[in-house]
BABA-457869 format. One record per atom (N, C-alpha, C): z, y, x. Coordinates in steps of 0.02 Angstrom, whole numbers, plus 50000, padded with zeros to 5 digits. Each point is the difference from the previous one (the first is absolute). Example, Ala and Ser with C-alpha at 12.3 -4.5 7.8 and 13.67 -1.06 7.14 Angstrom:
BEGIN
503904971650660 500005005949955 500005006050045 499645005349982 500035005950042 500375005549961 
***
This chain:
BEGIN
534224701849121 499265001549994 499785007349982 499775004850055 499885007750014 499465001349926 500005004049989 499435002749959 499755007550025 499294999950011 499745005350029 500385007149967 499895003750053 500075009049971 499565001249965 499474997050003 499545002949946 500104999749938 500214993949982 500274995349937 500445000849969 500645004950052 500445002349982 500105005449957 499445003850030 499875008949949 499714996349939 499744995249992 499595001149944 500764998349929 499815004749956 500135000449938 500234993349940 500374998149967 499894995849945 499605002349955 499674998049963 499575003749947 500505000049942 500365006149964 500384999549976 499564999149913 499384998349992 499745000049936 500024991349985 499894996850063 499924992149978 500764997450019 500465005350043 500864997250001 499985001949937 500195005249941 500014999549947 499884997149925 499384999150017 499594994249967 500344991849984 500215000550077 500124992650024 500804999649952 500435005350024 500655000849964 500054998349927 499345001549975 500085001149933 499964993249952 499254997450047 500064991749980 500574995050002 500545002250073 500434995450016 500505002649955 499995005449967 500554999349927 500014996749973 499225000649961 499544997849927 500094991850011 499884997850063 500024994650005 500704997149986 500585002550044 500954999649955 499875001449933 499785002549953 500205000549935 499905006849978 500005005350051 499815006149994 499705003649943 500125003449953 499405002449959 499795008250034 499754998050062 499765007750035 499185000249988 499995008849982 499355001549997 499685003450045 499204997550052 500215003650058 499485004449969 499955005450032 499535005050015 499514997850075 500224998250038 499784999250082 499244997149988 499844995549956 499444998050022 499235004850045 499904995050052 499425006250014 499374995849973 499974994549954 499454996349981 499984998749926 499515000849961 499844998749946 500294994349957 500275001049934 500174995849995 499614994549951 499345000350010 499534995649954 499724995150045 499934996049957 499694994450033 499374999650049 499654996550035 499505001750027 499534997449946 499365005250000 499514998449935 499874991450001 499704996049959 499794993850004 499464999350036 499435004849987 499354999050033 500164998150073 500445005350042 500025000450064 500524993050030 500484997349962 500524993750013 499394994849979 499404999049970 499584995249985 499635000650062 499785006650033 499574999150080 500334996850050 500765001350000 500464995650047 499954994149982 500034996649947 500064991649987 499384998050008 499425003649995 499404996150002 499894999750080 500125005150048 499964999650072 500424995050026 500674998649964 500454994150030 499704994049986 499734999249937 499664993649987 499314997250019 499845007550006 499324999950066 500174998050062 500574998150030 500094998050052 500195006750074 499825006549959 500045007950019 500765001750025 500094994050056 500755003650034 499994997350038 499415001450072 500105000050068 499995006250024 499915000950060 500195006450039 499335006349977 500035007749999 499324999450010 500045006950050 499455003149993 499885005350064 500595005149977 500335000150050 500665004550006 499965004249957 499345007050000 500235006749957 499514997549955 500114994349983 499714998449927 499484999849984 499994995449936 499214996549968 499365006049996 499454997050009 499455004850006 500045001249907 500014995249965 499945002349933 500545005649979 500424997850017 500685007549971 499915006750040 499724999450072 499695006250037 499685004749954 499404995449975 499385001949977 500185003949922 500674996949964 500105000249949 500535009049991 500355000550073 500345003550017 499375007750011 499614998550038 499345006250016 499694999949932 500064997349964 499635000949933 500465006949932 500884996150040 500275004449949 500125006750032 500194999650070 499995008250024 499255003949979 499334995650008 499665003649976 499815003449922 500244995249931 500125003349972 500495005249960 500434998250030 500925001549961 500155005150039 499774999450066 500065007550052 499375004150046 499544998849987 499375001850001 500074998550091 500164994850021 500045001250096 499624993650001 499464999550044 499734996450033 500284997150064 500184992250004 500184997650053 499734992650007 499714996750064 499854993350010 500454996749994 500014994450006 500524992549989 500195001250080 499785001150030 500245001550089 500485003550020 500115005049926 500515003450023 500575000649954 499994994449957 500444998649938 500614991450065 500635002049979 500444994150029 500485000349937 499934993749993 500494997849939 500674994150039 500515004049958 500515000550044 500604995349928 500534999050049 500554994649944 500325006349954 499625005049973 500275004849963 500105008350023 499845002949956 500075007250034 500425003650052 500554997549981 500405000750049 499904998050078 499664993250003 499734996650061 499785003250014 499555001849971 499335005650014 500165007250013 500565003149998 500205004550023 500354999750055 500454996450028 500374994550058 499465000750063 499444997049975 499484998850056 499445005750018 500215006049953 499595006850021 500505002450056 500654998149987 500515004650041 500064996550066 499834996549991 500034992650056 499495004350053 499325000649963 499345001050045 500045007050025 500195004449952 500155005950011 500345004350051 500694998549993 500545002150026 499954997950073 500145004350059 500364996950041 500765006850016 500384995750064 500725002249983 500035008150003 500425000949941 500015008049996 499525003649973 499644996449984 499425004849941 500435001549936 499645005049967 500345002849956 499515001049928 500644996049962 499444998249903 500535003649975 499475004549947 500105004149955 500254997349936 500464999549967 500334997449947 500275004849958 499565002049924 500375004749935 500454995749988 500395004649972 500674998049990 500135001849910 500334995749957 500184991050008 499394996450014 500214997550038 499424994450021 500134993449989 499754993449992 499994993849987 500554997850082 500374995849970 500604997950045 499764997750072 499554996349978 499664996850069 499515002050041 499645008049978 499635002350040 500485003350079 500585001050003 500425001650074 500224994950028 499864994549973 500374992650039 499494997950051 499325000249960 499284996550027 500025003250045 499945009049996 499825003650060 500564998750055 500614999349983 500504998450052 499524992350049 499854997649969 499834993850019 499524998950052 499695006649988 499424999250029 499975003850045 500605002850015 500185004250057 500115006549982 499655003749936 499905007349989 500865001449995 499645007449961 500405003149974 500125003349941 500474997349959 499705006149932 500075005450001 499825003649979 499865008449987 500024999749926 500565002349970 500115001149933 499935006749971 499635001649971 499615005649970 500385000549916 500445006749994 500324997449936 499385003749948 500374998849957 499425003049923 500385001749956 499765006449933 500535000249973 499734997249914 500595000149972 499824997049920 499565005549974 500175008050023 499865004749941 499134998250035 499974998750062 499344997650013 499414995349964 500334994949980 500074994149969 499814994150055 500435003550062 500114993250036 499475001550037 499605002150004 499334999950045 499965008050072 499884995350053 499835003950058 499825007049995 499955005750023 499755004249997 499825002750076 499595003350002 499415000850064 500745003650060 500035004349974 500455002650063 500544996050029 500294996749952 500544993050025 499654996650038 499384996649984 499674996650041 499805002050073 499725006449991 500025004350054 500414999750060 500545002049981 500575000050039 500494993450039 499694994249966 500334992050007 499674999950063 499325000549995 499364996950050 500265003850067 500044992950055 500075002450072 499454997050052 500015001150054 499584995150046 500014993149986 500494998849975 500194991950022 499974997449914 499525004349951 500064995649933 499304996650002 500154992549980 499244996749997 499995000049937 500294998649940 499994998949946 500275003249924 499994998649956 500175005849940 499854993849958 500624997449929 499874995049957 500155003849937 499344997749972 499995002749936 499954996049951 500384998649926 500224997249945 499835002949957 499454998049976 500015002849917 499634993549967 500275000249951 500485001749950 500644995750050 500765006449990 500374998150045 500484996249992 500244994750056 500644998249969 500615002150038 500315003549994 500684999549935 499695004949948 499525004549994 499765006949963 499864999849959 499214996250009 499604999249939 499495003450028 500165007250034 499525006249995 499304995350028 499425004049970 499344999250026 499705008350036 499554997450049 499835005450036 499354999149969 499745006649961 499345002349985 499485002050044 499304999649998 499485002250042 500325006350029 500215004949960 500205005650031 500865001050047 500154994949995 500694998750039 499724997950058 499614994749996 499724996250063 499615005450033 499635004349985 499565005150039 500455004350029 500565003349960 500515002550053 500184998550072 500234994650006 500164998550049 499554994250059 499505001249971 499434996450041 499835003050042 499655006850005 499865002150056 500574999250082 500545000749963 500774998550049 500004995150045 499664994449959 499984990950037 499255000550012 499745004050006 499244997950002 500105005250070 500215005150012 500105006550053 500254993950058 500624998849971 500414993850073 499894995850002 499354996749953 499794990850031 500584997349990 500165001249944 500784997149980 499754994049930 500244991350038 499874996449946 500224999449947 499584997849940 500494999749948 499984994049954 500684997249989 499964995449965 500354999549914 499314997549980 499915002149926 500304995449971 500494999449985 500464992649931 499845003549949 499454994449974 499845001349924 500194994949961 500624996250008 499914992349962 500325001149928 500135008149989 500125000449924 499425002949973 499365001450027 499605002549977 499744999649944 500164993349951 499674997649947 500505001849922 500715002750050 500465001849941 500115008249986 499505001949971 499945009350009 500195000049921 500225007249976 500145000049932 499615008149992 499905002149929 500015007049982 499275001650025 499514994449998 499515004550006 499665000950084 500604999550046 500095000750071 499434997550020 499755001050078 499144998250022 500324997750054 499994990250025 500255001150102 499505002350013 500055003150068 499455001250039 500424998750076 499534994850047 499904996650045 500055006950039 500484999650064 499935007450061 499084997150028 500014994650018 499384998350041 499445002949974 499855001049941 499455003049939 500095006550004 500135004450046 500225006950000 499135002250026 499794997150063 499465000550046 500224995750059 499324999450022 500054996550081 500425000950035 500215004950024 500815002950046 500394995549976 500285000749920 500484997749960 499734989850034 499774998149973 499604994049999 500294995550080 499695004350056 500004998650058 500734999450030 500365003749954 500914999950036 500384994949942 499714998049944 500584996749971 499944993149988 500544995749998 500104991550001 500195001549899 499664997349974 499874998249922 500594995149989 500444999749993 500514992649952 500094998149951 499914996349972 499964999349923 500224989949990 499964998949948 500454991150006 499914999649913 500204993049976 499784999149932 500784999049979 500465001250014 500784998049986 500085004449941 500105005650014 500055007649946 499504996949937 499405001250022 499664999349929 499914995649973 500024995550031 499914990549957 500614996949980 500525003350028 500564995549974 499994993150064 500145002650048 499644992850070 500465001950046 500675001049982 500435003650085 500104994450047 500084991749949 499894997050046 499824995950043 499205003049979 499404994750017 499895001750081 500225007150022 500095003550055 499114999650035 499715004949948 499375002050013 499895007550024 499975003850052 499935006049984 499295001550068 499745007349991 499225000150056 500265007250035 499584999850049 500045007050017 499135000650024 499745005749986 499155002550030 500315005850052 499764996450047 499885006150076 499515005149998 499875004450037 499615003549994 499484997850060 500104997050032 499634995550053 499964992750013 499584996750043 499904993149999 500684999350058 499825003750048 500474997650062 500725000149967 500055004949964 500895001049956 500184993349963 499624997749950 500034995649970 500104992050033 499385000950074 500314996050048 500554999650025 500395004450020 500604999550036 500354998649944 500235002749950 500334996149937 499944992749983 499364998550022 499844992349993 500204996350058 500085002950061 500074993150058 500975001449987 500435004849977 500615000049994 500164994249935 499725001749953 500084993149954 499754992650037 499605001250027 499794992450026 500614997850031 500175002650038 500864998150035 500535002349954 500165000349947 500455000349964 499994995749949 499885001849953 499804997449920 499554994549992 499305001150057 499464997949978 499805001049921 499704995649937 499615001949970 500725002349940 499725002849946 500374999949931 499944993449983 500324999049951 499904993749960 499314997949983 499754995049993 499174999249994 499995001049922 500594995049949 499655000949944 500015006849965 500515002150026 500365008449963 499405003950013 499714999650064 499375003250002 499415001949942 499974990649990 499634999849947 500205003749949 500614998949976 500175003549920 499915008150020 500075002150064 499965009750018 499155000249987 499524995350000 499345001649964 499985000449936 500414996049966 499805000549941 500615004949959 500275001950044 500335007249986 499795004749989 499655002350048 499405003950020 499424999749969 499564996849986 499624997449965 499984998949937 500504995149967 500154998749924 500015007249949 500204996549942 500155003949948 500765005350025 499625006649994 500745005550006 500495001749943 499744996849958 500495003349944 500814998349985 500114994050054 500684999950019 500255005650018 499725003950040 500265005350043 500135006249953 499515001649977 499975004449929 500594998049963 500194994250006 500564998349922 500645001150043 499964996750070 500945003050035 499905005050009 499535005850009 500115005750017 500205003449933 499764998949937 500105003049943 500714999349971 500474991350026 500525000749975 500635003650060 499705000350038 500255005350053 500095005349989 499425002249976 500105009049981 500475000049927 500054995649957 500534998949940 500815001450016 500064994350059 500495001750023 500305003250021 499665004250078 499925005550034 500215006649935 499615001049961 500335004649952 500614998049966 500114995849973 500654998049960 500665000150058 499674998950072 500895001750037 499945006050019 499495004350018 499975004950009 500395005349957 499794999349931 500305003649944 500744998750003 500284994650001 500724994749990 500235006050068 499784998150059 500555002550050 499995008550014 499425003849975 500065007249995 500575000849950 500104995949967 500505002949930 500754997250031 500084996350043 500684998850037 500275005250038 500834997150011 500365007050043 499824996750071 500325005750026 499685000150087 499454998350030 499474998249957 499474996750038 499305002049946 499415000550057 499555002149970 499454997650046 499275001649963 499354997150047 499475003449983 499575000050041 499315001849998 499654994249978 499505002049956 499584994749971 499614997250041 499854994450030 499694996650042 499015001049991 499625000750017 499455000249996 499484991750008 500574996350059 499694995449993 500534994350042 499804994350011 500484993250020 500264998049945 500634997750024 500494997249940 500795001150009 500095007850039 500615000649998 500245006949998 500495001149978 500495009349984 500305000150060 499985005150044 500455000650039 500375007549953 500644998249981 500505001649994 500485004750033 500155006549989 500435004950026 500715000149974 500544995650045 500834999049977 500345004650028 499775005450027 500375005050031 500425004249985 500095000049915 500585002249970 500554996350005 499994993950003 500434995349998 500785000450079 499635002950057 500165003050039 500164991150051 499554997449963 499994992850050 499384998350025 500204997050076 499454997050023 499714994749969 499494997950028 499474997049974 500044992050009 500234998950037 500434993650029 500654999949959 500455003349972 500644999549970 499835000449924 499495002549993 499855000649916 499924993049982 499294997550033 499614993449994 500584994349998 500475001750057 500474993949996 500545000049956 500225005949995 500554999349941 499674999649933 499285001749982 499774997349932 499774993349980 499884996650072 499904992949989 500734996749993 500205000450037 500734998949986 500574999849928 499885006749971 500265001749946 499744999849946 499164999249998 499564999049937 499714993549997 499904996650083 499414995249997 499385003449979 499785004550039 499485003249995 499755002050065 499364996750030 499955003350055 499255003450023 500075004050056 499545005150008 499905001750085 499615003349998 499964999550064 500345007450045 500214999750075 500325005850003 499245005950031 500165006149977 499425004350052 500075002350066 500644996950033 500185003650075 499284995650030 500034994349998 499364995750033 499445002350009 499915004349952 499245004049979 499975005150019 500605003150024 499885007350035 500505004049976 500245000049930 500295001649955 500704998849953 500615001450033 500674999649982 500015001349949 499735004549965 500255003849923 499464996849941 499614993450032 499774997549937 500144990849977 499804996949965 499854994250004 499225000349965 499874992650023 499404997549954 500114994949944 499754998249978 499904996549915 499264999250002 499964991050004 499254998149971 500145001349936 499175000049966 500094997649936 499364994149988 500084994950059 499644995250006 500634995449971 500064998449946 500644996849979 499715000949912 500084992949963 500135000749922 500355007649960 499605001149961 500385004849937 500664998349981 500274994649996 500644997949969 500455002950038 499734997250062 500634999050064 499965006250017 499495005350011 500005007850000 500475002149958 499915000849913 500335001849971 500944997750019 500264995350008 500314997949995 500565001750079 499554999850053 500235005150071 500045006749971 499595002649968 500165008750004 500605001049945 500064995249954 500615000449956 500665001950065 500024995650031 500574997450034 500125006050053 499395003850030 500115004350045 500075006649956 499555000549949 500445006149964 500674999549978 500354995249987 500614998149977 500435003050070 499924995450048 500225002150075 500045005950018 499645004350007 499755006850001 500455004849964 499964998249936 500415005049947 500834999250003 500174993550048 500834998250020 500135001450059 499475003350045 500175001950079 500285005050005 500834998950055 500225007349997 499705003350076 
***
């Protein structure tokens, strides 16, 4: 049976593939330490799980409106108002099966064949593939580690062409953990506004910020920025709800949210009904669980950064957000896939190659795993690097 040319062009997700490989090895009895996970290791907080149980026992298991239940849309609007200083109506909100789904929907709605989407590098691996699936062309905009992996205005200006329709902003970033402050955003806003470029602001790691940094939503810069921006978020990372698959977007106009809604009508229909009830509880309930997880992530980050930077032929910049270290392995003279494969085979430590993120000189390590595992894995990495010829 033939496979479409469109799908033939799509690459496998290396993060999912390596995480699956590590799990497979563990199931066979191998003592694998995995730094691959893109999800918190904490359980979903009890009050959130209880909301789902209550919904199920109350019979809330049928179809809902495909763009989400009114109660959740209202909670999302209140979250945007209170956390981000953004005013949205429920009609501008579309709830989807995870923030990844929200992003996929946006590209399908705004891209025509040959339209260009600017993607700063390093980038989350799915951005390029989602753009290609929508018929668009990913335009990779390289950043520099010396600039904190942030886009500079001159570089952005050069990347814009007549075919440019969108710019992806991911702050805090996967894989680098970089954060764009208000000044950073203002420095690129005029270029995007002058060229009427849609901004897709992926803010899924918003709650996982350290060292007193403050999250700023691009849409909050002013009326013109708001009018160009899709703001994307979800409950997966902040509330340890990755498997619940609830994400959402806020569109700048009702017409755009309606277009996304039409697409969802004919694809997934509604996100899981009782998971939506739990998302309401996540957004409106006790937020101490988020603060506790973020505090633990910070401890792990600080430990890992100190350890990594004391090792031979590897280094990293301290991330300001998310839960990843993006480590420079260029001194080993190995490509990221070879490095990762050799490390897994010889020490049973799983890391993610940087090449699919656009940087073959780096690897990504997640600190969304327990401290005992982190110490064990870093001990193995340290010894392996010392012995590496």
